[in-house]
mmCIF entry with sequence, helices, sheets and N, C-alpha, C, O atoms, coordinates in Angstrom:
data_MODEL
# 
_entry.id   MODEL 
# 
_entity.id                         1 
_entity.type                       polymer 
_entity.pdbx_number_of_molecules   1 
# 
_entity_poly.entity_id                      1 
_entity_poly.type                           'polypeptide(L)' 
_entity_poly.nstd_linkage                   no 
_entity_poly.nstd_monomer                   no 
_entity_poly.pdbx_seq_one_letter_code       MKHLSLAMLIAAALALVGCNTVKGVGQDIQKAGSVIEGAAKK 
_entity_poly.pdbx_seq_one_letter_code_can   MKHLSLAMLIAAALALVGCNTVKGVGQDIQKAGSVIEGAAKK 
_entity_poly.pdbx_strand_id                 A 
# 
loop_
_entity_poly_seq.entity_id 
_entity_poly_seq.num 
_entity_poly_seq.mon_id 
_entity_poly_seq.hetero 
1 1  MET n 
1 2  LYS n 
1 3  HIS n 
1 4  LEU n 
1 5  SER n 
1 6  LEU n 
1 7  ALA n 
1 8  MET n 
1 9  LEU n 
1 10 ILE n 
1 11 ALA n 
1 12 ALA n 
1 13 ALA n 
1 14 LEU n 
1 15 ALA n 
1 16 LEU n 
1 17 VAL n 
1 18 GLY n 
1 19 CYS n 
1 20 ASN n 
1 21 THR n 
1 22 VAL n 
1 23 LYS n 
1 24 GLY n 
1 25 VAL n 
1 26 GLY n 
1 27 GLN n 
1 28 ASP n 
1 29 ILE n 
1 30 GLN n 
1 31 LYS n 
1 32 ALA n 
1 33 GLY n 
1 34 SER n 
1 35 VAL n 
1 36 ILE n 
1 37 GLU n 
1 38 GLY n 
1 39 ALA n 
1 40 ALA n 
1 41 LYS n 
1 42 LYS n 
# 
_struct_asym.id          A 
_struct_asym.entity_id   1 
# 
_struct_conf.conf_type_id            HELX_P 
_struct_conf.id                      HELX_P1 
_struct_conf.pdbx_PDB_helix_id       AA1 
_struct_conf.beg_label_comp_id       LYS 
_struct_conf.beg_label_asym_id       A 
_struct_conf.beg_label_seq_id        2 
_struct_conf.pdbx_beg_PDB_ins_code   ? 
_struct_conf.end_label_comp_id       LYS 
_struct_conf.end_label_asym_id       A 
_struct_conf.end_label_seq_id        41 
_struct_conf.pdbx_end_PDB_ins_code   ? 
_struct_conf.beg_auth_comp_id        LYS 
_struct_conf.beg_auth_asym_id        A 
_struct_conf.beg_auth_seq_id         2 
_struct_conf.end_auth_comp_id        LYS 
_struct_conf.end_auth_asym_id        A 
_struct_conf.end_auth_seq_id         41 
_struct_conf.pdbx_PDB_helix_class    1 
_struct_conf.details                 ? 
_struct_conf.pdbx_PDB_helix_length   40 
# 
_struct_conf_type.id          HELX_P 
_struct_conf_type.criteria    ? 
_struct_conf_type.reference   ? 
# 
loop_
_atom_site.group_PDB 
_atom_site.id 
_atom_site.type_symbol 
_atom_site.label_atom_id 
_atom_site.label_alt_id 
_atom_site.label_comp_id 
_atom_site.label_asym_id 
_atom_site.label_entity_id 
_atom_site.label_seq_id 
_atom_site.pdbx_PDB_ins_code 
_atom_site.Cartn_x 
_atom_site.Cartn_y 
_atom_site.Cartn_z 
_atom_site.occupancy 
_atom_site.B_iso_or_equiv 
_atom_site.pdbx_formal_charge 
_atom_site.auth_seq_id 
_atom_site.auth_comp_id 
_atom_site.auth_asym_id 
_atom_site.auth_atom_id 
_atom_site.pdbx_PDB_model_num 
ATOM 1   N N  . MET A 1 1  ? 0.822 -1.193 0.000   1.00 0.00 ? 1  MET A N  1 
ATOM 2   C CA . MET A 1 1  ? 0.000 0.000  0.000   1.00 0.00 ? 1  MET A CA 1 
ATOM 3   C C  . MET A 1 1  ? 0.872 1.266  0.000   1.00 0.00 ? 1  MET A C  1 
ATOM 4   O O  . MET A 1 1  ? 0.541 2.259  -0.648  1.00 0.00 ? 1  MET A O  1 
ATOM 5   N N  . LYS A 1 2  ? 1.984 1.213  0.734   1.00 0.00 ? 2  LYS A N  1 
ATOM 6   C CA . LYS A 1 2  ? 2.866 2.378  0.787   1.00 0.00 ? 2  LYS A CA 1 
ATOM 7   C C  . LYS A 1 2  ? 3.463 2.671  -0.580  1.00 0.00 ? 2  LYS A C  1 
ATOM 8   O O  . LYS A 1 2  ? 3.612 3.833  -0.958  1.00 0.00 ? 2  LYS A O  1 
ATOM 9   N N  . HIS A 1 3  ? 3.808 1.621  -1.326  1.00 0.00 ? 3  HIS A N  1 
ATOM 10  C CA . HIS A 1 3  ? 4.403 1.798  -2.655  1.00 0.00 ? 3  HIS A CA 1 
ATOM 11  C C  . HIS A 1 3  ? 3.408 2.441  -3.609  1.00 0.00 ? 3  HIS A C  1 
ATOM 12  O O  . HIS A 1 3  ? 3.773 3.287  -4.426  1.00 0.00 ? 3  HIS A O  1 
ATOM 13  N N  . LEU A 1 4  ? 2.146 2.033  -3.497  1.00 0.00 ? 4  LEU A N  1 
ATOM 14  C CA . LEU A 1 4  ? 1.107 2.593  -4.369  1.00 0.00 ? 4  LEU A CA 1 
ATOM 15  C C  . LEU A 1 4  ? 0.900 4.075  -4.063  1.00 0.00 ? 4  LEU A C  1 
ATOM 16  O O  . LEU A 1 4  ? 0.769 4.887  -4.979  1.00 0.00 ? 4  LEU A O  1 
ATOM 17  N N  . SER A 1 5  ? 0.871 4.424  -2.788  1.00 0.00 ? 5  SER A N  1 
ATOM 18  C CA . SER A 1 5  ? 0.697 5.823  -2.394  1.00 0.00 ? 5  SER A CA 1 
ATOM 19  C C  . SER A 1 5  ? 1.868 6.677  -2.868  1.00 0.00 ? 5  SER A C  1 
ATOM 20  O O  . SER A 1 5  ? 1.677 7.797  -3.343  1.00 0.00 ? 5  SER A O  1 
ATOM 21  N N  . LEU A 1 6  ? 3.058 6.152  -2.739  1.00 0.00 ? 6  LEU A N  1 
ATOM 22  C CA . LEU A 1 6  ? 4.256 6.869  -3.176  1.00 0.00 ? 6  LEU A CA 1 
ATOM 23  C C  . LEU A 1 6  ? 4.251 7.057  -4.686  1.00 0.00 ? 6  LEU A C  1 
ATOM 24  O O  . LEU A 1 6  ? 4.590 8.131  -5.184  1.00 0.00 ? 6  LEU A O  1 
ATOM 25  N N  . ALA A 1 7  ? 3.864 6.011  -5.415  1.00 0.00 ? 7  ALA A N  1 
ATOM 26  C CA . ALA A 1 7  ? 3.814 6.105  -6.874  1.00 0.00 ? 7  ALA A CA 1 
ATOM 27  C C  . ALA A 1 7  ? 2.780 7.136  -7.313  1.00 0.00 ? 7  ALA A C  1 
ATOM 28  O O  . ALA A 1 7  ? 3.021 7.899  -8.249  1.00 0.00 ? 7  ALA A O  1 
ATOM 29  N N  . MET A 1 8  ? 1.640 7.160  -6.646  1.00 0.00 ? 8  MET A N  1 
ATOM 30  C CA . MET A 1 8  ? 0.594 8.134  -7.003  1.00 0.00 ? 8  MET A CA 1 
ATOM 31  C C  . MET A 1 8  ? 1.048 9.558  -6.680  1.00 0.00 ? 8  MET A C  1 
ATOM 32  O O  . MET A 1 8  ? 0.751 10.485 -7.433  1.00 0.00 ? 8  MET A O  1 
ATOM 33  N N  . LEU A 1 9  ? 1.752 9.737  -5.586  1.00 0.00 ? 9  LEU A N  1 
ATOM 34  C CA . LEU A 1 9  ? 2.266 11.059 -5.216  1.00 0.00 ? 9  LEU A CA 1 
ATOM 35  C C  . LEU A 1 9  ? 3.288 11.549 -6.238  1.00 0.00 ? 9  LEU A C  1 
ATOM 36  O O  . LEU A 1 9  ? 3.265 12.716 -6.630  1.00 0.00 ? 9  LEU A O  1 
ATOM 37  N N  . ILE A 1 10 ? 4.167 10.681 -6.660  1.00 0.00 ? 10 ILE A N  1 
ATOM 38  C CA . ILE A 1 10 ? 5.175 11.039 -7.670  1.00 0.00 ? 10 ILE A CA 1 
ATOM 39  C C  . ILE A 1 10 ? 4.503 11.358 -8.999  1.00 0.00 ? 10 ILE A C  1 
ATOM 40  O O  . ILE A 1 10 ? 4.882 12.321 -9.666  1.00 0.00 ? 10 ILE A O  1 
ATOM 41  N N  . ALA A 1 11 ? 3.507 10.561 -9.392  1.00 0.00 ? 11 ALA A N  1 
ATOM 42  C CA . ALA A 1 11 ? 2.794 10.809 -10.650 1.00 0.00 ? 11 ALA A CA 1 
ATOM 43  C C  . ALA A 1 11 ? 2.082 12.157 -10.615 1.00 0.00 ? 11 ALA A C  1 
ATOM 44  O O  . ALA A 1 11 ? 2.090 12.889 -11.605 1.00 0.00 ? 11 ALA A O  1 
ATOM 45  N N  . ALA A 1 12 ? 1.471 12.486 -9.489  1.00 0.00 ? 12 ALA A N  1 
ATOM 46  C CA . ALA A 1 12 ? 0.776 13.768 -9.356  1.00 0.00 ? 12 ALA A CA 1 
ATOM 47  C C  . ALA A 1 12 ? 1.774 14.926 -9.443  1.00 0.00 ? 12 ALA A C  1 
ATOM 48  O O  . ALA A 1 12 ? 1.492 15.938 -10.085 1.00 0.00 ? 12 ALA A O  1 
ATOM 49  N N  . ALA A 1 13 ? 2.919 14.785 -8.810  1.00 0.00 ? 13 ALA A N  1 
ATOM 50  C CA . ALA A 1 13 ? 3.942 15.836 -8.847  1.00 0.00 ? 13 ALA A CA 1 
ATOM 51  C C  . ALA A 1 13 ? 4.446 16.048 -10.269 1.00 0.00 ? 13 ALA A C  1 
ATOM 52  O O  . ALA A 1 13 ? 4.625 17.185 -10.704 1.00 0.00 ? 13 ALA A O  1 
ATOM 53  N N  . LEU A 1 14 ? 4.675 14.958 -10.992 1.00 0.00 ? 14 LEU A N  1 
ATOM 54  C CA . LEU A 1 14 ? 5.146 15.076 -12.375 1.00 0.00 ? 14 LEU A CA 1 
ATOM 55  C C  . LEU A 1 14 ? 4.087 15.715 -13.270 1.00 0.00 ? 14 LEU A C  1 
ATOM 56  O O  . LEU A 1 14 ? 4.420 16.490 -14.166 1.00 0.00 ? 14 LEU A O  1 
ATOM 57  N N  . ALA A 1 15 ? 2.830 15.399 -13.036 1.00 0.00 ? 15 ALA A N  1 
ATOM 58  C CA . ALA A 1 15 ? 1.751 15.990 -13.825 1.00 0.00 ? 15 ALA A CA 1 
ATOM 59  C C  . ALA A 1 15 ? 1.689 17.492 -13.601 1.00 0.00 ? 15 ALA A C  1 
ATOM 60  O O  . ALA A 1 15 ? 1.506 18.255 -14.550 1.00 0.00 ? 15 ALA A O  1 
ATOM 61  N N  . LEU A 1 16 ? 1.839 17.923 -12.353 1.00 0.00 ? 16 LEU A N  1 
ATOM 62  C CA . LEU A 1 16 ? 1.803 19.360 -12.061 1.00 0.00 ? 16 LEU A CA 1 
ATOM 63  C C  . LEU A 1 16 ? 2.981 20.085 -12.691 1.00 0.00 ? 16 LEU A C  1 
ATOM 64  O O  . LEU A 1 16 ? 2.819 21.177 -13.235 1.00 0.00 ? 16 LEU A O  1 
ATOM 65  N N  . VAL A 1 17 ? 4.153 19.495 -12.624 1.00 0.00 ? 17 VAL A N  1 
ATOM 66  C CA . VAL A 1 17 ? 5.337 20.099 -13.233 1.00 0.00 ? 17 VAL A CA 1 
ATOM 67  C C  . VAL A 1 17 ? 5.163 20.183 -14.747 1.00 0.00 ? 17 VAL A C  1 
ATOM 68  O O  . VAL A 1 17 ? 5.515 21.193 -15.358 1.00 0.00 ? 17 VAL A O  1 
ATOM 69  N N  . GLY A 1 18 ? 4.628 19.140 -15.347 1.00 0.00 ? 18 GLY A N  1 
ATOM 70  C CA . GLY A 1 18 ? 4.399 19.121 -16.787 1.00 0.00 ? 18 GLY A CA 1 
ATOM 71  C C  . GLY A 1 18 ? 3.430 20.206 -17.223 1.00 0.00 ? 18 GLY A C  1 
ATOM 72  O O  . GLY A 1 18 ? 3.636 20.850 -18.252 1.00 0.00 ? 18 GLY A O  1 
ATOM 73  N N  . CYS A 1 19 ? 2.374 20.411 -16.446 1.00 0.00 ? 19 CYS A N  1 
ATOM 74  C CA . CYS A 1 19 ? 1.388 21.435 -16.793 1.00 0.00 ? 19 CYS A CA 1 
ATOM 75  C C  . CYS A 1 19 ? 2.026 22.820 -16.739 1.00 0.00 ? 19 CYS A C  1 
ATOM 76  O O  . CYS A 1 19 ? 1.790 23.650 -17.616 1.00 0.00 ? 19 CYS A O  1 
ATOM 77  N N  . ASN A 1 20 ? 2.826 23.065 -15.719 1.00 0.00 ? 20 ASN A N  1 
ATOM 78  C CA . ASN A 1 20 ? 3.478 24.366 -15.599 1.00 0.00 ? 20 ASN A CA 1 
ATOM 79  C C  . ASN A 1 20 ? 4.451 24.589 -16.749 1.00 0.00 ? 20 ASN A C  1 
ATOM 80  O O  . ASN A 1 20 ? 4.577 25.710 -17.242 1.00 0.00 ? 20 ASN A O  1 
ATOM 81  N N  . THR A 1 21 ? 5.126 23.558 -17.176 1.00 0.00 ? 21 THR A N  1 
ATOM 82  C CA . THR A 1 21 ? 6.076 23.678 -18.279 1.00 0.00 ? 21 THR A CA 1 
ATOM 83  C C  . THR A 1 21 ? 5.351 24.015 -19.576 1.00 0.00 ? 21 THR A C  1 
ATOM 84  O O  . THR A 1 21 ? 5.780 24.902 -20.314 1.00 0.00 ? 21 THR A O  1 
ATOM 85  N N  . VAL A 1 22 ? 4.269 23.322 -19.856 1.00 0.00 ? 22 VAL A N  1 
ATOM 86  C CA . VAL A 1 22 ? 3.493 23.577 -21.071 1.00 0.00 ? 22 VAL A CA 1 
ATOM 87  C C  . VAL A 1 22 ? 2.921 24.987 -21.035 1.00 0.00 ? 22 VAL A C  1 
ATOM 88  O O  . VAL A 1 22 ? 2.917 25.681 -22.052 1.00 0.00 ? 22 VAL A O  1 
ATOM 89  N N  . LYS A 1 23 ? 2.439 25.413 -19.877 1.00 0.00 ? 23 LYS A N  1 
ATOM 90  C CA . LYS A 1 23 ? 1.894 26.762 -19.737 1.00 0.00 ? 23 LYS A CA 1 
ATOM 91  C C  . LYS A 1 23 ? 2.983 27.808 -20.009 1.00 0.00 ? 23 LYS A C  1 
ATOM 92  O O  . LYS A 1 23 ? 2.729 28.809 -20.679 1.00 0.00 ? 23 LYS A O  1 
ATOM 93  N N  . GLY A 1 24 ? 4.172 27.578 -19.499 1.00 0.00 ? 24 GLY A N  1 
ATOM 94  C CA . GLY A 1 24 ? 5.285 28.500 -19.709 1.00 0.00 ? 24 GLY A CA 1 
ATOM 95  C C  . GLY A 1 24 ? 5.683 28.593 -21.168 1.00 0.00 ? 24 GLY A C  1 
ATOM 96  O O  . GLY A 1 24 ? 5.979 29.681 -21.662 1.00 0.00 ? 24 GLY A O  1 
ATOM 97  N N  . VAL A 1 25 ? 5.692 27.471 -21.861 1.00 0.00 ? 25 VAL A N  1 
ATOM 98  C CA . VAL A 1 25 ? 6.026 27.466 -23.288 1.00 0.00 ? 25 VAL A CA 1 
ATOM 99  C C  . VAL A 1 25 ? 4.972 28.257 -24.053 1.00 0.00 ? 25 VAL A C  1 
ATOM 100 O O  . VAL A 1 25 ? 5.303 29.027 -24.955 1.00 0.00 ? 25 VAL A O  1 
ATOM 101 N N  . GLY A 1 26 ? 3.711 28.069 -23.696 1.00 0.00 ? 26 GLY A N  1 
ATOM 102 C CA . GLY A 1 26 ? 2.632 28.812 -24.350 1.00 0.00 ? 26 GLY A CA 1 
ATOM 103 C C  . GLY A 1 26 ? 2.777 30.312 -24.152 1.00 0.00 ? 26 GLY A C  1 
ATOM 104 O O  . GLY A 1 26 ? 2.540 31.087 -25.078 1.00 0.00 ? 26 GLY A O  1 
ATOM 105 N N  . GLN A 1 27 ? 3.158 30.718 -22.973 1.00 0.00 ? 27 GLN A N  1 
ATOM 106 C CA . GLN A 1 27 ? 3.355 32.145 -22.701 1.00 0.00 ? 27 GLN A CA 1 
ATOM 107 C C  . GLN A 1 27 ? 4.531 32.692 -23.495 1.00 0.00 ? 27 GLN A C  1 
ATOM 108 O O  . GLN A 1 27 ? 4.462 33.809 -24.009 1.00 0.00 ? 27 GLN A O  1 
ATOM 109 N N  . ASP A 1 28 ? 5.600 31.929 -23.602 1.00 0.00 ? 28 ASP A N  1 
ATOM 110 C CA . ASP A 1 28 ? 6.762 32.365 -24.381 1.00 0.00 ? 28 ASP A CA 1 
ATOM 111 C C  . ASP A 1 28 ? 6.397 32.542 -25.851 1.00 0.00 ? 28 ASP A C  1 
ATOM 112 O O  . ASP A 1 28 ? 6.806 33.516 -26.483 1.00 0.00 ? 28 ASP A O  1 
ATOM 113 N N  . ILE A 1 29 ? 5.633 31.608 -26.388 1.00 0.00 ? 29 ILE A N  1 
ATOM 114 C CA . ILE A 1 29 ? 5.216 31.702 -27.786 1.00 0.00 ? 29 ILE A CA 1 
ATOM 115 C C  . ILE A 1 29 ? 4.320 32.914 -27.992 1.00 0.00 ? 29 ILE A C  1 
ATOM 116 O O  . ILE A 1 29 ? 4.420 33.598 -29.011 1.00 0.00 ? 29 ILE A O  1 
ATOM 117 N N  . GLN A 1 30 ? 3.448 33.179 -27.030 1.00 0.00 ? 30 GLN A N  1 
ATOM 118 C CA . GLN A 1 30 ? 2.551 34.337 -27.130 1.00 0.00 ? 30 GLN A CA 1 
ATOM 119 C C  . GLN A 1 30 ? 3.361 35.641 -27.119 1.00 0.00 ? 30 GLN A C  1 
ATOM 120 O O  . GLN A 1 30 ? 3.064 36.559 -27.883 1.00 0.00 ? 30 GLN A O  1 
ATOM 121 N N  . LYS A 1 31 ? 4.365 35.723 -26.269 1.00 0.00 ? 31 LYS A N  1 
ATOM 122 C CA . LYS A 1 31 ? 5.209 36.918 -26.211 1.00 0.00 ? 31 LYS A CA 1 
ATOM 123 C C  . LYS A 1 31 ? 5.972 37.108 -27.519 1.00 0.00 ? 31 LYS A C  1 
ATOM 124 O O  . LYS A 1 31 ? 6.084 38.225 -28.023 1.00 0.00 ? 31 LYS A O  1 
ATOM 125 N N  . ALA A 1 32 ? 6.493 36.014 -28.062 1.00 0.00 ? 32 ALA A N  1 
ATOM 126 C CA . ALA A 1 32 ? 7.220 36.100 -29.327 1.00 0.00 ? 32 ALA A CA 1 
ATOM 127 C C  . ALA A 1 32 ? 6.284 36.562 -30.436 1.00 0.00 ? 32 ALA A C  1 
ATOM 128 O O  . ALA A 1 32 ? 6.679 37.364 -31.283 1.00 0.00 ? 32 ALA A O  1 
ATOM 129 N N  . GLY A 1 33 ? 5.065 36.074 -30.441 1.00 0.00 ? 33 GLY A N  1 
ATOM 130 C CA . GLY A 1 33 ? 4.075 36.501 -31.435 1.00 0.00 ? 33 GLY A CA 1 
ATOM 131 C C  . GLY A 1 33 ? 3.776 37.983 -31.326 1.00 0.00 ? 33 GLY A C  1 
ATOM 132 O O  . GLY A 1 33 ? 3.620 38.663 -32.340 1.00 0.00 ? 33 GLY A O  1 
ATOM 133 N N  . SER A 1 34 ? 3.696 38.486 -30.113 1.00 0.00 ? 34 SER A N  1 
ATOM 134 C CA . SER A 1 34 ? 3.444 39.921 -29.902 1.00 0.00 ? 34 SER A CA 1 
ATOM 135 C C  . SER A 1 34 ? 4.589 40.759 -30.443 1.00 0.00 ? 34 SER A C  1 
ATOM 136 O O  . SER A 1 34 ? 4.363 41.808 -31.046 1.00 0.00 ? 34 SER A O  1 
ATOM 137 N N  . VAL A 1 35 ? 5.817 40.302 -30.230 1.00 0.00 ? 35 VAL A N  1 
ATOM 138 C CA . VAL A 1 35 ? 6.989 41.026 -30.721 1.00 0.00 ? 35 VAL A CA 1 
ATOM 139 C C  . VAL A 1 35 ? 6.982 41.045 -32.249 1.00 0.00 ? 35 VAL A C  1 
ATOM 140 O O  . VAL A 1 35 ? 7.246 42.081 -32.859 1.00 0.00 ? 35 VAL A O  1 
ATOM 141 N N  . ILE A 1 36 ? 6.684 39.921 -32.857 1.00 0.00 ? 36 ILE A N  1 
ATOM 142 C CA . ILE A 1 36 ? 6.639 39.845 -34.327 1.00 0.00 ? 36 ILE A CA 1 
ATOM 143 C C  . ILE A 1 36 ? 5.530 40.730 -34.869 1.00 0.00 ? 36 ILE A C  1 
ATOM 144 O O  . ILE A 1 36 ? 5.707 41.417 -35.875 1.00 0.00 ? 36 ILE A O  1 
ATOM 145 N N  . GLU A 1 37 ? 4.387 40.710 -34.198 1.00 0.00 ? 37 GLU A N  1 
ATOM 146 C CA . GLU A 1 37 ? 3.263 41.548 -34.635 1.00 0.00 ? 37 GLU A CA 1 
ATOM 147 C C  . GLU A 1 37 ? 3.630 43.036 -34.539 1.00 0.00 ? 37 GLU A C  1 
ATOM 148 O O  . GLU A 1 37 ? 3.302 43.820 -35.430 1.00 0.00 ? 37 GLU A O  1 
ATOM 149 N N  . GLY A 1 38 ? 4.304 43.411 -33.467 1.00 0.00 ? 38 GLY A N  1 
ATOM 150 C CA . GLY A 1 38 ? 4.717 44.800 -33.307 1.00 0.00 ? 38 GLY A CA 1 
ATOM 151 C C  . GLY A 1 38 ? 5.714 45.214 -34.382 1.00 0.00 ? 38 GLY A C  1 
ATOM 152 O O  . GLY A 1 38 ? 5.652 46.335 -34.887 1.00 0.00 ? 38 GLY A O  1 
ATOM 153 N N  . ALA A 1 39 ? 6.624 44.327 -34.732 1.00 0.00 ? 39 ALA A N  1 
ATOM 154 C CA . ALA A 1 39 ? 7.611 44.619 -35.770 1.00 0.00 ? 39 ALA A CA 1 
ATOM 155 C C  . ALA A 1 39 ? 6.919 44.745 -37.139 1.00 0.00 ? 39 ALA A C  1 
ATOM 156 O O  . ALA A 1 39 ? 7.318 45.566 -37.965 1.00 0.00 ? 39 ALA A O  1 
ATOM 157 N N  . ALA A 1 40 ? 5.910 43.949 -37.367 1.00 0.00 ? 40 ALA A N  1 
ATOM 158 C CA . ALA A 1 40 ? 5.202 43.971 -38.651 1.00 0.00 ? 40 ALA A CA 1 
ATOM 159 C C  . ALA A 1 40 ? 4.408 45.269 -38.828 1.00 0.00 ? 40 ALA A C  1 
ATOM 160 O O  . ALA A 1 40 ? 4.220 45.740 -39.949 1.00 0.00 ? 40 ALA A O  1 
ATOM 161 N N  . LYS A 1 41 ? 3.946 45.840 -37.718 1.00 0.00 ? 41 LYS A N  1 
ATOM 162 C CA . LYS A 1 41 ? 3.167 47.081 -37.791 1.00 0.00 ? 41 LYS A CA 1 
ATOM 163 C C  . LYS A 1 41 ? 4.026 48.290 -38.123 1.00 0.00 ? 41 LYS A C  1 
ATOM 164 O O  . LYS A 1 41 ? 3.504 49.302 -38.589 1.00 0.00 ? 41 LYS A O  1 
ATOM 165 N N  . LYS A 1 42 ? 5.346 48.206 -37.891 1.00 0.00 ? 42 LYS A N  1 
ATOM 166 C CA . LYS A 1 42 ? 6.250 49.319 -38.145 1.00 0.00 ? 42 LYS A CA 1 
ATOM 167 C C  . LYS A 1 42 ? 6.489 49.444 -39.583 1.00 0.00 ? 42 LYS A C  1 
ATOM 168 O O  . LYS A 1 42 ? 7.230 50.329 -40.011 1.00 0.00 ? 42 LYS A O  1 
# 
C-alpha cells in the first residue's frame, strides 16, 4: 500500500510540473508573437 501511495504522489507531482512547463512554453510563444506583430506594424 505504501508503494502505491508513493507512486501516485510522484505521478501527481510530475503531472503538475508538466502542466506548468506547457503553460510557460505557451506564454513564451505568445510573447514572441506579440513582438513579431509589433515589428510587422512598423
